[in-house]
C-alpha positions in Angstrom: 2.9 -4.6 5.9 1.7 -3.5 2.4 2.3 -5.8 -0.5 1.9 -4.5 -4.0 1.8 -6.2 -7.4 0.6 -9.5 -6.0 -1.6 -11.9 -7.9 -3.8 -13.7 -5.5 -6.8 -16.1 -5.2 -9.2 -15.1 -2.4 -10.4 -18.1 -0.4 -13.9 -17.5 0.8 -14.0 -17.5 4.6 -16.2 -15.7 7.2 -13.7 -14.6 9.8 -10.5 -13.3 8.0 -9.4 -13.1 4.4 -7.2 -16.0 3.3 -5.2 -15.4 0.1 -3.4 -18.0 -1.9 -0.4 -16.5 -3.8 0.7 -17.6 -7.2 3.6 -19.5 -5.4 1.1 -21.6 -3.6 1.8 -20.0 -0.2 -1.4 -19.2 1.8 -1.5 -15.9 3.7 -4.1 -14.9 6.3 -4.8 -11.2 6.6 -6.6 -8.7 8.9 -7.9 -6.9 5.8 -7.9 -7.0 2.1 -8.0 -3.9 -0.1 -8.8 -4.6 -3.7 -7.1 -1.7 -5.3 -7.2 -3.2 -8.8 -9.4 -0.9 -10.7 -13.0 -0.7 -12.0 -13.0 -4.4 -13.2 -11.6 -5.6 -9.9 -10.5 -9.3 -9.7 -10.8 -9.0 -5.9 -14.5 -7.9 -6.1 -15.1 -10.7 -8.7 -13.7 -13.2 -6.2 -16.0 -12.0 -3.4 -19.2 -11.0 -5.3 -19.0 -13.0 -8.6 -18.5 -11.7 -12.1 -21.3 -9.1 -12.2 -20.7 -5.7 -13.8 -19.8 -2.8 -11.5 -22.7 -0.7 -10.3 -22.9 2.9 -9.0 -24.0 3.3 -5.4 -23.8 7.0 -5.1 -20.9 6.9 -2.7 -17.6 8.8 -2.8 -14.4 6.9 -3.7 -11.0 8.0 -2.5 -8.0 7.0 -4.5 -4.3 7.1 -3.7 -1.1 5.9 -5.3 1.6 4.0 -3.5 5.0 4.1 -5.2 6.2 0.5 -5.6 9.7 1.4 -4.4 8.3 2.6 -1.0 6.8 -0.7 0.1 
């Protein structure tokens, strides 16, 4: 299942991502894709508020129409 437009807090865990939604609901996931741009809030939750750095790797981008989820 793909959820879009969600505001979440990432709870730090070692086995699986745990997300706390704005509603207070906790959701456990198999994977978390932080598709929220260059200044990613997801990356900030996981790595701290450091500036983005180039690593010389290729990034693939795609768009998912909100009506198709």
